[in-house]
N, C-alpha and C positions, 0 to 999 in steps of 0.2 A: 252564788253558791250552786244554785240549780244549773246554771249555764256551764259551770265547770264539770259537773257530773254528766251533763249532756255531751260535752266534748269527748268524754271517755267512751260514750256509746257511739258517737258519730265523729270521728276524727276530722280535723280541719282538712280542707282540700289542699293537696300539695301540688301546686301548679308550676310546671317548669316552662319558662318562657325565654325567648331570645328576641329582643326588640319587639316585645309585645305579642309574639306568636307562641301558641301552645305547641309543645312537642310531645310525641309519644313517650311513654316511660322507658321503653327499650327500643333500640334500633339495631339495624344490621341484618335482620332476617330478610330473606328475599321472598316476595309474594309473586304470584302468577298474574295478578291484575295490578296495574299501576294505581297510584293514589288518586289520580284524576278520574279514572274509570269508576272507582269505588266512592268517589266524592269525599275522600278523606282530606284532600287539600282544602275543600270548603268547610269541612268540620272544624279544622283549626280556627278558622275565622269565626265560626258560630260560637265556639267555646269562649273566645275572647269577647265577642259581642254580648253574650249572655252574662258573663262574669262582670262586665262593666255596668250592667243594669242593676246589680244587686250589691248594696253597700255593706251588708252584714250577712255573710254566708251562714254563720251559726244560727242566726235568727230565722233564715230561710228554711233550713233543715228542721229546726224546732217547730216552726209553724206547720209545715206540710205533714209532719209525723203526728202532730197533736190533733189535727182535724179529723172529724168523724168521716168526712167524705173527701176523697182525693179529687182535686180539680184537674181537668185535662191540661191546662196551661202549666200548672205546677209540675205535673208529671213529665211534661215535655222538657221543662227547664232542668228537672232533676236528672234526667237521662243525659242531657248535654253536659251538665256540670259534674256529674259523678266521677270520682276517682275509684281506684280499686277497693278502697275501704267502704265506699258507699254502695257498691253494687248489690250486696245482699239486701240492703234497706230499700233500694229502688225496685228490686224485683218484688219484694213484699208489697210495696205501694202499688205496683202494676197489677198484682193479683187482686188486691183490694179494689182497685179502680175498675177492672173488667168484670169483677164479681157483681158489681152493682149496675152495670150497663152492658149493652151488646159489644162484642169484640170489634165490630166495625164502627169505629168512632169517626169523627170528622177529620182526624189526622192519622196517617199510617205510622204506627209506632214500630213495626217490625224492622225496617231499615235503620231507624235511629238506634234501636236497642243493639242490633248487630254491629252498627258502626261504632258505638261506644265500646263494645267488647273488643272489636278489632283494634281500635285506637289504643286501648289499654293492654293489648296482647293477652287476652283472657279466653283462650279457646275452650277450656273446660266449662267456664260460665256460659259461653255462647251455646255450647252443645246442651248444657243443662236447661236453659230456658227454651231452646228449640224442642226439647223432649218433654217439657212441662205441659201436661194436658190442659192446664188452665190458660196457657199462652200460645200453644202450637199454631192455632189458626191465624195468629198475627203475622206469621211468616210465609203466607201463601202468595208471595210475590218474588220475582226474579232478583231484585236488588238485595233483599234479605238473604236469599240462598247464596248468591254470589259472595257476599261478605262473609257468611259462615264458612263456606267451602274454601275460600281463599285463606281465611284465618287458620283453618285446620291444616291446609296444605303448607302454609308458611311455618307452622309450628311442628311440621314433620308428622302430623297425624293423618297420614294418607289413608289408612284403613277407615278412620272415622269419616273422612271426606267421601269416600266411596259408599259408605253405609248411608250417608245422607241422601245421595243420589238414588240408591236402591230403595230407600224409604219413599222418596217422591214417586218412583215408579209403582211401588206397592199401593199407595193411596191414590194414584192416578191424578196427580197435580200436573196435567198436561200443559196448562197455561204457564207454568214455571219451566217445565222440561223443554218447551219450545224455544226458550232463550238459548242462542247458540253457545254462549260461554259457560252455561251450566254443564252441557255435555263436554265442552273442552276441558273444564276443570276436572271432570270425572275421569276422562281418559288420560289426562296428564298425571293425575294421582295414581292411576293404575300403572302408568309408565314408571313412576317412582317406586312403586311396590316391586315391580320387576319379577313377578312369579308367573308360572304357567297358568295358574288360576286367574291371574290378572289379565293375561292375554285372552283367555276364554271369555271373560267378562267384557273386555274391550270389543271383541268380535261380536258379542251379543248386542252391545250398545250400537254398533254400526248397523245392525239389522233392524233395530227398533227405533233409532233416533229419527226425529222429524225436524230437519233444519234445511237451510238453503244448500244448493249444490256445491258452492265454493267452500262453505263450512264443512260439509260432508267430506270434501276432498282433503281438507286440513286434518280432520279427525282420522281419516284413513292413513294419512302420512304419519301421524303420531303413533297409531297402532302398528304401522310398518316398522317404525323405530323400536317399538317394544319387542316385536318379533325378532328383529335383528339383534337386540340386546340379549334375547334368549336363545341365540344361535339357531334361529329358524329362518334362514335366508329365503327359502322358497315362498313362504307366506309373505315376507316383506316385499319381495320383488313383485308378486302377484298384486299386492295392494297399490303399488306406486308405478307400475310400468306404463300406465297411460298419463301419468302426471309429471313425468320427469322433464318434459319440455317447459311446462309452466312454473314448476316449483324447484328452486335450487336445493331445498332440503330433500325433496323426493328424488332428485337427480343423484345426490350423494348416497342416499339409502340404496337406490337401485344399483349403483356401481359397487358399493360394498357387498350387496347381496350376490351379485354376479361373481365377484372375486371369491367369496366364500363357497360358491358353487363350482368354482374353477371354470367358469364360462368366459374365457378370455376373448373370444371373438366378439361377444356382446359388450365387454368392457371397452375394447378398442373402438368399437362402433359408437358407444356412448361418449367417449372422450372427444369425438369430433364435434360435439355440441358445447365444448368449452367456451366458444365465442358467446354463448348465451348465459352460461353459468360458471361459477368458480368451484374449485375443490375445497373441501374442509381439511383441516390438519389430520384428522383420524382417517379420512379417505385416502389422502396421499401416503400416509404412513403404511396403510394396508397395501397399497399398490407397490410401493418400493420394497417393503419387507418380504413380499412374495417372491421377489427375484425373477419374475417373469417379464419378458419383453422390455427389458431395461433400455434398450436402444430407442424405444418409442415413448418411454415414460420418464426417463431420468431428468428431463428438462422441465417437468411440470412443477408448478408452484401452487400454494394454497393460502386460503384465508386463515387467520388465527382464531378459529372456532371449531367446534365439533358438532356432530349430529345431536348428541345429548344436550349440549348447550343451546342449540337452536330450538329444540323441542320445548324447553322450559323458558323461552324468551317471554317476558311479561307482555300480557295483552294490554292494548291501549284503546283510547277513545276512537282513534282512527280505524282500528280493526272493527269495532262495532258499527261505525258509520257505514262501512262497506257492505254490511249485511242487513241493514235496516230496510224494512218494507212498510210502506205507509199504512196498509190495512192491519198490520200486526204491531203497530207502534205501542199500543197499550201494554204489550208484554215486556217492553224494554224500559219504559220510563218509571 
């Protein structure tokens, strides 16, 4: 009788599986970081492994809620196994656990908590626990922030993603801000906002950010794309004019900027570098729709992509391996 009442308070886990694999509750949204980078592919396996070790889930939840003291291993399992109905319960257990011991336990709970929220597509909950003064210091690492910002971005909450970055700057968590993808998520969120204020914030980020030169170049290219989006071709061209040979995206932004400025001598000069790069659909459309120099441009072909699509291409593990530096490895793991 008591167990039935308990089930009303904590509903049974509703696990969706295909051939034993756990699946997110909703799919189809596009994130800016791929699942492998966020270790969500491994999280599927963790949920399966943890569930197989517990024969009666009702008894598990009843036991950890009834205990006076929350055990670290129990809390870890609770975060892995929680579905959307258990989240509020697990948050309360976390507050209780860290109230009775230092926030820095033997296990880093921040990434696990954010990974669970990401897996369940719960951006509001993720933001709520990040802002919870009892739990905030759990997220002083790059993986937690990447998961949070990516989830907010994926959910269309670009303003909240930007606010998280600005908060990190305010409290001076430089060990998190040094991670190259934290800044990338920030400027891509600003790109999606697409306002003049966003461009000013993006330019400010470029002046303050501390990342490797190749990541700085990628950030400048994204900001150039934002400037182009806001019909500010001069700013766009100034940001990418030295990167056009190395970056196909920068090359297309530069050509579009020159067309918008009616600098056709520079456009024709840039087109000589097509042996190194390809044109994007929107670049070719801009060239042909201008009606200028058709004799020299009518034969051109393009890739089936655009500047906007390239800017929001998901980041992968390969991207992060390119910028890792051994002495800074602790910031990335």
